Backbone bond lengths (Angstrom), bond angles and torsions (degrees), N, CA, C in turn:
res aa  C-N    CA-C-N  psi(-1)  N-CA   C-N-CA  omega(-1)  CA-C   N-CA-C  phi
1 M - - - 1.464 - - 1.529 109.42 -
2 E 1.310 117.27 133.77 1.449 122.32 -179.86 1.525 110.11 -110.99
3 L 1.332 115.56 159.90 1.460 120.01 -178.98 1.524 111.57 -60.67
4 R 1.331 116.70 -32.59 1.461 118.91 -179.73 1.528 111.28 -62.03
5 H 1.344 116.81 -33.71 1.462 119.54 176.75 1.532 110.40 -61.42
6 L 1.337 116.06 -42.82 1.465 119.77 179.86 1.524 111.06 -66.34
7 R 1.322 116.75 -40.06 1.467 120.28 179.95 1.529 110.73 -65.33
8 Y 1.326 116.78 -41.46 1.464 120.47 176.86 1.522 110.33 -63.53
9 F 1.324 116.14 -43.76 1.461 120.71 -179.55 1.526 110.91 -61.01
10 V 1.343 117.01 -46.66 1.467 121.03 -179.59 1.526 110.86 -61.99
11 A 1.319 116.83 -39.44 1.472 120.10 178.85 1.525 111.08 -61.02
12 V 1.326 116.82 -45.43 1.469 120.31 179.26 1.526 110.36 -67.22
13 A 1.337 117.02 -41.16 1.465 121.05 -178.88 1.523 111.35 -63.64
14 E 1.327 117.28 -34.76 1.460 120.29 -179.27 1.530 112.09 -81.91
15 E 1.320 117.04 -35.82 1.465 120.06 -179.31 1.524 112.32 -84.94
16 L 1.367 115.93 -29.55 1.469 121.99 -173.54 1.529 110.76 51.42
17 N 1.315 112.83 38.16 1.463 120.58 -179.86 1.526 107.46 -160.00
18 F 1.338 117.00 118.88 1.461 120.29 -175.70 1.534 112.03 -67.01
19 T 1.327 116.82 -36.13 1.467 119.70 -179.42 1.527 111.14 -64.84
20 K 1.349 115.98 -47.51 1.465 120.16 179.23 1.527 111.24 -65.36
21 A 1.324 116.27 -39.80 1.461 120.06 179.50 1.524 110.93 -64.54
22 A 1.337 116.94 -38.81 1.466 121.00 178.82 1.522 110.67 -63.86
23 L 1.327 117.32 -42.52 1.463 121.12 177.23 1.524 111.00 -62.79
24 R 1.313 115.90 -42.09 1.466 121.29 179.96 1.513 111.76 -62.41
25 M 1.329 116.62 -37.18 1.463 121.39 -177.26 1.531 112.32 -94.00
26 H 1.327 116.28 6.61 1.473 121.57 177.22 1.530 111.57 57.06
27 T 1.317 115.12 47.65 1.460 120.81 177.02 1.535 108.15 -139.29
28 V 1.323 116.58 -177.42 1.473 119.97 178.57 1.521 108.95 -103.28
29 Q 1.339 116.29 155.72 1.462 120.37 -174.31 1.529 113.82 -60.71
30 P 1.337 120.46 -44.01 1.472 119.05 179.72 1.530 112.73 -59.06
31 S 1.327 115.62 -40.12 1.466 119.45 179.19 1.522 110.87 -65.49
32 L 1.338 116.63 -43.22 1.459 120.96 178.65 1.526 110.63 -62.24
33 S 1.318 117.07 -43.79 1.471 121.02 179.32 1.522 110.89 -60.03
34 Q 1.333 116.50 -38.96 1.463 120.39 179.41 1.527 110.70 -67.77
35 Q 1.344 116.73 -38.67 1.473 120.45 178.34 1.526 110.65 -62.37
36 I 1.327 116.62 -40.91 1.464 120.51 179.52 1.525 110.44 -68.13
37 K 1.325 116.93 -39.64 1.469 120.70 178.06 1.526 110.38 -63.17
38 D 1.352 116.57 -42.72 1.470 120.47 177.66 1.523 110.71 -61.18
39 L 1.339 116.45 -39.78 1.461 120.96 179.47 1.524 110.31 -64.77
40 E 1.316 117.58 -45.30 1.463 121.23 179.71 1.526 110.73 -63.08
41 D 1.322 116.79 -37.63 1.470 120.02 177.68 1.522 110.38 -63.80
42 E 1.341 115.67 -40.25 1.466 118.94 -178.01 1.524 111.51 -71.83
43 V 1.336 116.14 -40.52 1.468 119.97 178.86 1.526 110.57 -70.96
44 G 1.316 116.13 -33.70 1.455 120.49 177.87 1.507 114.35 91.15
45 V 1.335 117.72 10.99 1.464 121.30 177.78 1.526 108.75 -140.45
46 Q 1.337 114.89 159.79 1.459 119.61 175.54 1.523 108.94 -80.73
47 L 1.328 116.75 128.71 1.463 121.56 -177.33 1.523 112.39 -100.11
48 F 1.332 116.91 -26.16 1.460 121.34 -178.91 1.530 110.87 -127.49
49 I 1.324 115.25 146.64 1.465 121.96 168.59 1.522 106.25 -102.38
50 R 1.319 116.25 116.25 1.460 120.81 -176.67 1.533 110.23 -104.94
51 S 1.310 115.44 137.23 1.467 121.11 172.49 1.522 107.13 -142.91
52 K 1.318 116.16 174.23 1.462 118.88 -179.22 1.523 111.62 -66.62
53 R 1.333 115.45 -28.47 1.464 119.10 -175.10 1.530 113.61 -91.73
54 K 1.329 117.11 -34.35 1.464 117.96 -173.85 1.523 111.92 -155.39
55 V 1.331 113.23 167.98 1.465 122.24 175.64 1.523 107.14 -122.22
56 E 1.320 116.91 131.39 1.458 121.51 179.80 1.521 109.98 -130.19
57 L 1.331 115.28 151.90 1.459 120.27 173.00 1.522 109.66 -80.46
58 T 1.314 116.46 140.37 1.461 120.59 170.35 1.525 107.82 -77.04
59 K 1.328 117.26 172.21 1.465 120.06 176.10 1.525 110.29 -58.81
60 A 1.327 115.57 -42.66 1.463 119.77 177.42 1.527 110.22 -64.08
61 G 1.334 116.16 -36.90 1.458 120.83 178.90 1.516 112.54 -64.89
62 E 1.340 116.68 -36.90 1.464 120.57 178.72 1.525 111.09 -64.08
63 V 1.335 115.60 -42.89 1.470 120.15 177.97 1.525 110.15 -64.76
64 F 1.325 115.76 -44.69 1.462 120.79 -178.84 1.534 110.51 -63.42
65 F 1.327 116.43 -36.62 1.463 121.73 179.95 1.529 111.37 -61.47
66 K 1.337 116.42 -47.30 1.468 120.52 179.82 1.523 111.23 -60.03
67 E 1.328 116.59 -43.89 1.462 120.25 -178.80 1.527 111.36 -70.99
68 A 1.329 116.53 -34.84 1.469 120.30 179.18 1.523 110.70 -63.87
69 L 1.334 116.35 -39.70 1.463 120.26 177.83 1.522 111.22 -61.41
70 I 1.336 116.19 -42.17 1.467 120.78 179.36 1.522 110.45 -63.79
71 I 1.332 116.00 -44.68 1.466 120.49 -179.75 1.526 110.87 -60.97
72 L 1.310 117.21 -45.65 1.462 120.75 -178.88 1.524 111.49 -67.02
73 E 1.336 116.28 -36.93 1.463 120.01 177.93 1.524 110.47 -63.47
74 H 1.335 116.22 -45.60 1.467 120.18 178.69 1.527 111.01 -65.57
75 T 1.311 115.82 -36.10 1.464 119.65 178.87 1.521 111.07 -63.80
76 E 1.340 116.00 -45.46 1.464 119.93 179.54 1.521 110.91 -63.18
77 K 1.333 116.68 -38.93 1.457 119.99 178.43 1.520 110.72 -65.83
78 A 1.329 116.64 -41.45 1.464 120.88 179.05 1.523 110.82 -62.23
79 I 1.330 115.79 -41.30 1.466 120.13 178.50 1.525 110.48 -63.57
80 S 1.345 116.05 -44.06 1.460 120.75 -179.23 1.520 111.49 -62.42
81 L 1.338 116.17 -45.47 1.462 120.13 -179.84 1.518 111.34 -65.40
82 A 1.325 116.58 -38.59 1.462 120.18 178.77 1.524 110.79 -63.25
83 R 1.319 115.88 -40.75 1.466 119.68 178.96 1.522 111.30 -67.20
84 Q 1.343 116.06 -39.76 1.464 119.50 177.27 1.519 110.79 -61.19
85 T 1.338 115.42 -43.34 1.458 120.22 -179.43 1.519 111.04 -62.60
86 A 1.319 116.19 -42.45 1.464 120.58 -178.82 1.518 111.57 -65.63
87 K 1.353 116.57 -26.46 1.457 120.48 -176.70 1.522 113.18 -88.59
88 V 1.352 117.29 -10.24 1.458 120.41 -175.21 1.521 111.89 -57.04
89 E 1.344 115.70 -43.68 1.451 119.10 -176.70 1.527 111.61 -68.84
90 Q 1.320 117.06 -24.93 1.453 120.44 -177.53 1.527 111.64 -90.26
91 E 1.309 117.07 -29.72 1.449 120.31 -174.88 1.517 111.55 -91.28
92 Q 1.326 114.44 162.66 1.450 119.64 177.11 1.522 109.97 -90.61
93 L 1.305 115.59 157.47 1.459 121.84 175.10 1.518 106.99 -89.65
94 N 1.316 116.43 119.68 1.466 121.34 -178.07 1.522 109.68 -99.28
95 I 1.315 116.18 114.54 1.459 122.35 -176.22 1.523 110.02 -110.42
96 G 1.327 116.33 121.46 1.455 121.26 173.17 1.522 108.93 -95.82
97 F 1.328 116.84 146.64 1.465 117.80 -176.39 1.523 111.81 -159.12
98 V 1.332 114.42 158.62 1.458 122.79 166.54 1.527 106.65 -104.28
99 P 1.345 118.71 159.65 1.468 121.34 -169.45 1.523 116.68 -52.05
100 V 1.324 118.49 -35.18 1.464 119.64 -176.84 1.523 112.13 -59.06
101 A 1.324 117.21 -31.00 1.468 120.34 -178.93 1.521 111.79 -63.89
102 E 1.326 116.83 -31.21 1.463 120.47 179.38 1.522 111.41 -58.19
103 M 1.323 115.90 -39.42 1.462 120.36 -174.74 1.518 113.23 -93.71
104 K 1.321 116.85 -35.20 1.459 120.29 -171.28 1.525 115.05 -100.35
105 V 1.332 117.85 -17.66 1.466 120.53 -174.72 1.524 112.99 -120.98
106 F 1.319 117.00 -49.25 1.464 120.69 -174.62 1.530 114.06 -57.23
107 P 1.341 119.32 -36.68 1.474 118.33 178.64 1.528 113.70 -59.50
108 Y 1.318 117.36 -22.14 1.465 120.62 179.00 1.528 112.21 -92.02
109 I 1.329 116.62 -39.65 1.467 118.28 -173.83 1.526 113.39 -84.94
110 M 1.322 117.77 -33.61 1.461 119.27 -174.02 1.531 113.86 -63.57
111 P 1.334 120.23 -46.24 1.468 119.20 177.93 1.528 112.48 -59.10
112 N 1.330 116.50 -36.50 1.466 120.37 179.28 1.525 111.63 -69.01
113 I 1.328 117.07 -41.39 1.464 119.89 178.50 1.518 110.34 -62.81
114 R 1.324 116.62 -45.25 1.459 120.40 -178.96 1.526 111.72 -64.57
115 A 1.324 116.16 -35.43 1.468 119.81 -179.55 1.523 111.76 -70.00
116 H 1.320 117.03 -37.68 1.468 120.96 -176.16 1.526 113.37 -92.29
117 F 1.331 116.96 -29.79 1.467 120.94 -178.36 1.532 109.72 -131.10
118 P 1.316 117.32 68.36 1.475 120.85 -174.37 1.521 114.44 -61.55
119 E 1.334 117.89 -24.66 1.466 120.78 -177.81 1.529 112.98 -94.62
120 L 1.313 116.64 -4.54 1.464 120.14 -176.06 1.527 110.90 -71.08
121 K 1.328 115.96 128.56 1.459 120.89 176.29 1.527 108.53 -84.40
122 I 1.318 116.13 132.40 1.460 120.80 -176.83 1.522 109.51 -119.74
123 D 1.320 115.03 130.58 1.459 120.93 178.36 1.523 108.55 -118.47
124 F 1.332 116.73 122.04 1.458 122.13 178.89 1.529 109.45 -97.48
125 Q 1.326 115.80 133.07 1.462 120.36 179.66 1.525 109.55 -128.77
126 S 1.329 116.17 110.91 1.461 121.43 177.87 1.523 108.47 -80.48
127 L 1.338 115.70 109.39 1.464 121.57 -173.55 1.521 110.20 -136.66
128 T 1.313 116.73 157.59 1.459 119.94 174.65 1.531 109.36 -70.04
129 D 1.314 115.81 165.32 1.467 121.05 -176.33 1.526 112.19 -56.32
130 D 1.317 116.35 -52.01 1.461 120.66 -175.82 1.525 111.65 -63.33
131 V 1.314 116.71 -42.50 1.468 120.44 179.56 1.527 110.27 -63.27
132 Q 1.329 116.39 -39.74 1.470 120.02 177.81 1.519 112.00 -60.52
133 L 1.317 116.22 -48.83 1.466 119.69 -175.32 1.524 111.41 -67.45
134 Q 1.316 117.05 -34.61 1.467 119.85 175.13 1.526 110.27 -66.84
135 A 1.331 116.42 -42.02 1.467 120.95 179.07 1.521 111.05 -65.56
136 L 1.330 116.26 -34.83 1.461 120.85 179.24 1.524 110.56 -66.54
137 K 1.320 117.20 -42.66 1.468 120.93 178.39 1.525 111.78 -63.91
138 K 1.316 116.31 -33.98 1.465 121.04 -179.42 1.527 112.80 -82.57
139 G 1.334 116.90 -8.50 1.454 119.85 -178.05 1.517 113.61 83.02
140 E 1.330 117.40 12.53 1.467 121.09 -179.58 1.521 111.79 -78.94
141 I 1.327 117.11 -26.01 1.460 121.89 169.30 1.526 107.58 -128.49
142 D 1.323 116.36 160.45 1.466 120.79 -175.06 1.520 113.28 -100.10
143 I 1.324 116.63 -26.30 1.461 121.08 -178.32 1.519 107.71 -152.02
144 A 1.331 116.49 146.33 1.464 120.56 -174.88 1.521 110.42 -130.34
145 F 1.320 115.51 141.56 1.460 122.26 173.81 1.524 106.95 -117.37
146 T 1.332 115.48 109.06 1.459 121.30 -171.73 1.522 111.45 -128.60
147 R 1.330 114.49 167.82 1.459 120.70 -179.72 1.528 112.56 -86.25
148 Y 1.318 118.48 -10.29 1.465 120.31 175.02 1.521 109.42 -142.15
149 A 1.322 115.89 163.03 1.462 121.60 -174.62 1.521 111.30 -81.24
150 A 1.321 115.12 152.75 1.466 120.99 175.54 1.524 109.39 -72.76
151 N 1.320 115.87 144.55 1.466 121.07 179.62 1.524 109.16 -116.69
152 T 1.330 116.35 66.83 1.459 121.79 -179.14 1.518 109.58 -156.06
153 D 1.325 116.16 149.27 1.461 120.92 -179.38 1.524 112.49 -71.40
154 E 1.336 117.10 -18.34 1.462 120.16 -177.45 1.523 112.69 -74.40
155 L 1.341 115.73 -24.62 1.460 120.69 -172.13 1.520 111.69 -117.01
156 V 1.315 114.97 153.44 1.466 122.42 173.46 1.522 107.71 -111.99
157 S 1.326 117.52 131.82 1.463 121.96 177.63 1.520 109.89 -123.10
158 I 1.322 116.02 135.32 1.461 122.14 -179.49 1.522 108.45 -128.71
159 Q 1.327 116.48 130.36 1.466 119.15 176.71 1.525 109.48 -75.81
160 I 1.328 116.21 126.28 1.463 121.31 179.68 1.523 109.93 -85.78
161 F 1.320 116.55 -48.14 1.465 120.42 177.64 1.525 109.38 -163.58
162 Q 1.323 114.47 170.68 1.457 122.08 169.83 1.516 107.86 -122.54
163 E 1.307 117.02 145.72 1.460 121.51 176.94 1.521 108.65 -133.07
164 P 1.341 117.14 147.07 1.465 119.32 179.91 1.524 111.44 -79.17
165 L 1.299 115.64 153.51 1.455 119.35 169.38 1.527 108.67 -76.98
166 T 1.309 115.66 153.77 1.458 122.12 -174.59 1.521 109.72 -129.59
167 L 1.319 115.95 141.01 1.458 120.71 176.60 1.523 109.47 -86.01
168 I 1.328 116.40 127.47 1.465 120.57 173.42 1.523 108.32 -121.83
169 I 1.343 115.08 140.15 1.465 120.95 -178.10 1.527 109.05 -136.19
170 P 1.323 117.83 158.74 1.461 120.02 175.59 1.527 111.02 -63.61
171 K 1.305 116.30 147.00 1.461 121.99 -176.95 1.525 112.15 -59.64
172 N 1.311 116.94 -30.66 1.467 121.05 -176.39 1.526 113.41 -90.03
173 S 1.316 117.80 10.37 1.463 120.35 178.98 1.523 110.71 -65.27
174 P 1.333 118.26 145.43 1.470 121.35 177.23 1.533 112.32 -56.94
175 E 1.342 117.38 -28.83 1.473 121.19 -177.91 1.526 112.74 -85.54
176 A 1.317 117.32 7.45 1.467 121.01 -175.27 1.525 112.52 -58.54
177 Q 1.312 117.84 -30.62 1.463 121.07 -176.99 1.526 113.40 -88.30
178 Q 1.304 116.76 -9.62 1.462 119.34 -179.96 1.530 110.37 -72.75
179 E 1.337 115.81 138.52 1.465 119.59 178.99 1.522 110.66 -71.37
180 R 1.317 116.90 -42.48 1.464 122.36 177.84 1.524 109.79 -134.00
181 I 1.306 115.30 146.64 1.458 121.28 -178.71 1.525 109.18 -118.83
182 S 1.314 116.87 132.81 1.463 120.90 177.57 1.524 109.72 -78.45
183 I 1.311 115.47 144.18 1.465 118.59 179.33 1.528 110.94 -65.87
184 K 1.330 117.33 -18.45 1.461 119.88 178.30 1.526 110.86 -62.89
185 S 1.342 115.96 -29.19 1.465 119.39 -179.28 1.526 112.07 -75.50
186 F 1.337 116.96 -10.44 1.469 119.94 178.42 1.535 111.01 -57.53
187 E 1.347 115.11 -32.48 1.465 119.31 -175.92 1.526 112.49 -66.75
188 H 1.320 117.03 -16.41 1.464 121.01 -177.60 1.527 112.61 -94.79
189 H 1.329 116.27 6.89 1.462 119.61 -177.57 1.523 110.67 -134.00
190 N 1.311 114.69 152.74 1.460 120.16 172.63 1.524 109.65 -73.90
191 F 1.324 116.09 149.72 1.469 121.00 179.07 1.526 110.19 -126.42
192 V 1.323 114.83 150.42 1.466 121.48 170.13 1.524 106.89 -120.33
193 M 1.324 116.92 147.08 1.460 120.10 178.24 1.524 110.14 -155.36
194 C 1.337 115.47 156.84 1.462 120.54 177.79 1.523 109.40 -64.48
195 N 1.323 116.36 143.66 1.457 118.09 -179.57 1.529 111.15 -74.96
196 E 1.311 114.99 164.84 1.464 121.24 -173.99 1.518 112.19 -66.28
197 E 1.315 117.18 -33.45 1.462 120.73 -178.68 1.525 111.64 -70.04
198 A 1.328 117.04 -39.99 1.462 120.94 -177.09 1.523 112.46 -76.45
199 S 1.333 116.83 -40.95 1.473 121.21 -177.06 1.529 109.15 -136.78
200 P 1.335 117.54 73.57 1.470 120.54 -172.43 1.524 114.75 -59.62
201 E 1.326 117.41 -40.81 1.465 118.80 -177.34 1.521 111.38 -72.88
202 L 1.336 117.56 -41.81 1.464 120.98 176.51 1.525 109.93 -61.43
203 Y 1.303 116.47 -43.54 1.465 120.90 178.30 1.527 110.38 -61.13
204 R 1.333 116.67 -45.51 1.466 120.86 -178.27 1.521 111.20 -61.05
205 I 1.336 116.35 -42.84 1.465 120.67 -177.66 1.526 111.11 -67.62
206 I 1.331 117.02 -45.85 1.466 120.36 -178.76 1.523 110.86 -67.41
207 D 1.316 116.85 -46.40 1.464 120.60 179.32 1.525 110.64 -61.13
208 G 1.338 116.72 -41.30 1.457 120.90 177.95 1.518 112.35 -65.00
209 F 1.337 115.83 -37.13 1.471 120.52 178.87 1.525 110.28 -65.42
210 F 1.317 117.19 -44.64 1.463 120.31 179.39 1.528 110.67 -61.55
211 K 1.319 116.66 -42.96 1.467 120.49 -178.57 1.529 111.14 -68.56
212 K 1.338 116.20 -42.98 1.469 120.00 179.86 1.522 111.08 -64.00
213 S 1.328 116.04 -34.91 1.470 121.14 -179.92 1.522 111.95 -84.12
214 K 1.346 115.92 -0.44 1.468 122.50 179.93 1.521 111.52 56.50
215 L 1.331 114.92 44.43 1.460 121.30 178.92 1.523 109.78 -100.84
216 N 1.310 115.51 133.87 1.466 121.35 176.49 1.530 107.80 -97.27
217 I 1.330 115.71 90.52 1.464 121.08 -173.06 1.524 110.60 -94.32
218 H 1.314 115.49 136.82 1.462 121.25 178.25 1.529 109.15 -95.46
219 I 1.318 116.41 101.80 1.464 121.38 178.41 1.531 107.59 -86.61
220 V 1.331 116.55 112.39 1.465 119.94 -177.26 1.525 112.44 -94.28
221 Q 1.334 115.92 -18.95 1.465 118.02 -177.85 1.520 111.13 -154.61
222 H 1.326 116.02 132.17 1.460 121.27 170.82 1.523 108.28 -101.93
223 S 1.331 116.40 144.92 1.465 121.02 -179.31 1.522 109.93 -115.83
224 T 1.320 115.55 161.58 1.465 120.60 -178.19 1.521 112.75 -95.35
225 N 1.346 117.31 -7.83 1.465 120.76 176.71 1.515 109.71 -159.20
226 I 1.316 115.66 164.59 1.463 120.69 -172.55 1.521 112.48 -68.34
227 L 1.336 118.70 -32.78 1.462 120.79 179.69 1.526 111.22 -68.50
228 L 1.328 116.48 -40.14 1.462 119.50 175.33 1.514 109.71 -63.90
229 N 1.308 116.24 -37.79 1.457 121.55 178.03 1.530 110.29 -58.08
230 V 1.335 115.42 -46.62 1.466 121.39 179.07 1.527 110.64 -63.47
231 N 1.318 116.57 -45.64 1.467 120.37 -178.33 1.523 112.12 -62.97
232 L 1.322 116.69 -34.45 1.462 120.08 177.52 1.525 111.26 -63.91
233 V 1.325 116.41 -35.71 1.464 120.06 175.11 1.523 109.59 -65.63
234 G 1.341 116.85 -43.34 1.466 120.84 177.72 1.515 112.75 -61.34
235 M 1.325 116.70 -27.21 1.474 121.83 177.62 1.532 111.76 -83.66
236 E 1.337 116.07 3.04 1.463 123.45 179.10 1.532 112.52 65.62
237 I 1.344 115.04 31.13 1.467 119.22 175.98 1.523 110.55 -75.68
238 G 1.334 116.48 -30.71 1.452 120.14 179.47 1.515 112.26 173.89
239 W 1.339 116.15 -177.22 1.460 122.95 174.53 1.528 108.25 -88.71
240 S 1.337 114.89 172.40 1.466 117.38 177.98 1.518 110.86 -160.42
241 L 1.332 115.22 154.03 1.460 122.45 170.23 1.521 107.10 -105.77
242 V 1.326 116.13 125.39 1.467 120.94 -177.13 1.523 109.53 -133.89
243 P 1.324 118.23 156.61 1.470 120.48 175.47 1.532 110.82 -62.97
244 Q 1.296 115.89 150.14 1.461 121.70 -174.80 1.529 113.22 -59.44
245 Y 1.336 117.85 -30.32 1.461 120.09 -176.58 1.525 112.68 -61.69
246 V 1.332 116.80 -17.44 1.465 121.44 -177.25 1.530 112.18 -74.90
247 I 1.318 118.16 -20.78 1.470 121.98 -172.98 1.532 113.59 -50.00
248 P 1.349 120.30 -45.85 1.472 119.02 -179.98 1.529 114.00 -63.29
249 L 1.313 117.56 -14.20 1.462 121.16 -177.71 1.526 112.52 -91.91
250 L 1.320 117.36 -5.29 1.458 120.54 -175.58 1.524 111.26 -74.41
251 G 1.311 115.00 141.87 1.460 120.12 176.73 1.520 111.51 -86.74
252 D 1.332 115.83 -174.85 1.465 120.09 -176.62 1.525 113.17 -79.52
253 K 1.318 117.41 0.88 1.458 120.56 178.63 1.527 112.48 -97.66
254 I 1.338 115.46 4.49 1.465 120.53 -175.04 1.520 110.28 -126.91
255 L 1.319 116.05 139.77 1.458 122.02 177.34 1.528 110.33 -114.87
256 V 1.333 115.11 145.35 1.460 121.79 172.09 1.519 107.27 -98.08
257 K 1.313 117.21 126.22 1.455 120.47 -177.25 1.530 111.39 -120.65
258 K 1.315 115.28 138.31 1.455 120.91 173.77 1.528 108.58 -77.09
259 T 1.321 115.27 153.02 1.463 119.91 178.74 1.523 110.35 -114.18
260 V 1.316 115.21 153.42 1.463 120.19 178.00 1.525 109.45 -64.73
261 E 1.304 115.80 -46.42 1.463 121.37 179.93 1.529 109.43 -93.53
262 P 1.333 116.82 149.11 1.476 118.94 179.57 1.526 111.62 -67.47
263 L 1.311 115.21 145.56 1.459 121.59 176.76 1.526 109.24 -98.15
264 P 1.310 118.60 157.37 1.473 120.87 -177.63 1.519 113.14 -68.17
265 M 1.334 114.36 165.32 1.462 122.30 178.59 1.526 109.16 -105.19
266 I 1.333 114.76 159.35 1.460 120.77 174.04 1.524 107.95 -137.53
267 G 1.321 117.36 139.34 1.463 121.17 -174.15 1.514 113.37 -100.88
268 L 1.329 114.48 170.85 1.465 121.90 170.54 1.520 107.05 -131.21
269 Y 1.326 116.39 132.53 1.462 122.37 -176.51 1.523 110.51 -123.54
270 V 1.324 114.92 148.44 1.459 120.73 169.39 1.527 107.37 -109.27
271 S 1.317 116.35 134.90 1.467 121.12 -179.33 1.518 110.12 -130.12
272 Y 1.340 115.19 146.18 1.466 120.51 179.43 1.524 108.70 -153.18
273 R 1.314 116.50 164.29 1.459 121.28 179.96 1.531 110.65 -75.81
274 K 1.326 116.31 141.47 1.464 120.24 178.52 1.524 111.76 -62.10
275 D 1.327 116.58 -33.81 1.464 119.99 -174.94 1.530 113.13 -95.46
276 H 1.327 117.07 19.31 1.464 119.11 -177.87 1.530 110.57 -66.02
277 V 1.330 115.90 153.34 1.468 121.12 178.50 1.522 110.62 -129.95
278 N 1.318 116.59 12.16 1.459 121.22 -177.11 1.528 110.43 -82.35
279 K 1.306 116.38 116.97 1.462 121.06 -178.19 1.526 112.21 -65.07
280 A 1.327 116.86 -26.59 1.461 120.10 178.22 1.526 110.84 -64.72
281 I 1.337 117.02 -33.58 1.462 120.54 177.43 1.523 110.16 -66.75
282 D 1.324 116.76 -42.06 1.465 120.05 177.11 1.524 110.76 -60.08
283 L 1.321 116.60 -38.82 1.465 120.51 178.37 1.522 110.41 -64.53
284 I 1.330 116.94 -44.64 1.464 121.03 178.62 1.523 110.65 -58.82
285 L 1.318 116.74 -45.67 1.466 120.74 -179.73 1.522 111.17 -63.06
286 D 1.318 116.68 -38.87 1.462 120.79 179.17 1.526 110.89 -65.28
287 V 1.329 117.13 -42.06 1.467 121.26 178.60 1.526 110.42 -64.20
288 L 1.325 117.01 -44.96 1.462 121.05 179.55 1.526 111.09 -62.02
289 K 1.317 115.26 -41.48 1.466 120.43 -179.21 1.523 110.98 -60.08
290 K 1.315 116.56 -43.31 1.464 121.03 -178.45 1.528 111.77 -75.76
291 Q 1.321 117.11 -44.21 1.456 121.15 -174.60 1.522 112.53 -68.21
292 F 1.332 116.51 -38.69 1.461 120.18 -175.73 1.531 112.42 -106.60
293 H 1.334 115.82 11.01 1.474 121.94 175.46 1.535 111.43 54.25
294 L 1.315 114.87 51.39 1.461 120.89 -178.37 1.521 110.84 -92.55
295 N 1.312 115.59 152.09 1.465 121.00 -179.02 1.523 109.27 -117.90
296 F 1.318 116.76 92.36 1.460 120.97 177.43 1.520 108.94 -152.35
297 V 1.309 115.43 160.84 1.464 122.32 179.22 1.516 107.99 -115.54
298 F 1.320 116.96 137.37 1.465 119.98 178.04 1.508 110.01 -135.83
């Protein structure tokens, strides 16, 4: 039995008309009829009831139809995966990321990728969380590093780590000498923060923290990226809450201050397609699992 026999059979079963099925399969009716007869001979049962007025599936034909659809579906998937695998060596690995991944993740994964796949072309795309996950579903990127997990059956998301937010203030602030600062004092100072479009999850967490703490914060400036946010603090425009990974980037005009009350956490996630076949992704997941002591199976 060949796959073409199953495809011809499915066409007739769905059209219930040999003429229409022949047109659909780009063949002539006598040839199609012979293919179906050969299939019935091989299976050993009658699959169709033919009359001048109509074509119907027999009970055996109905069962065979359901199984034929499954076989063809699996066949198409196998072909697709095989083609993807064959293209891995030719295609580049497209990595989507938010800035924290540059400092906290890439130093571990990049040397390993280069060592195992020296010819692999890698394209880095700095994108917001939502844009990354949409691009991942469409196949426009192969792996994503985002601040929140994907909420879809097509993708797998794994939390790599969580980091606390940190208060940074200008060096010349009156509170510079205080060992710890209460969040209640936030209301007496101007604040700068990343805008919602540029950093939606960071914005959501900080805004939610202010509201939950019943703080009336005066936001004097929104920034389009975390480095601008930091620089605005250095310019004494205001205070800010930033992820901990930013601390090594601070200049001598900025102080990191502990707070009396705990500040919220923000996570980093890696996401990939369930049906991926890229060996470089498996390597990345293996490195992350070992480096960050994660417990997951892939």
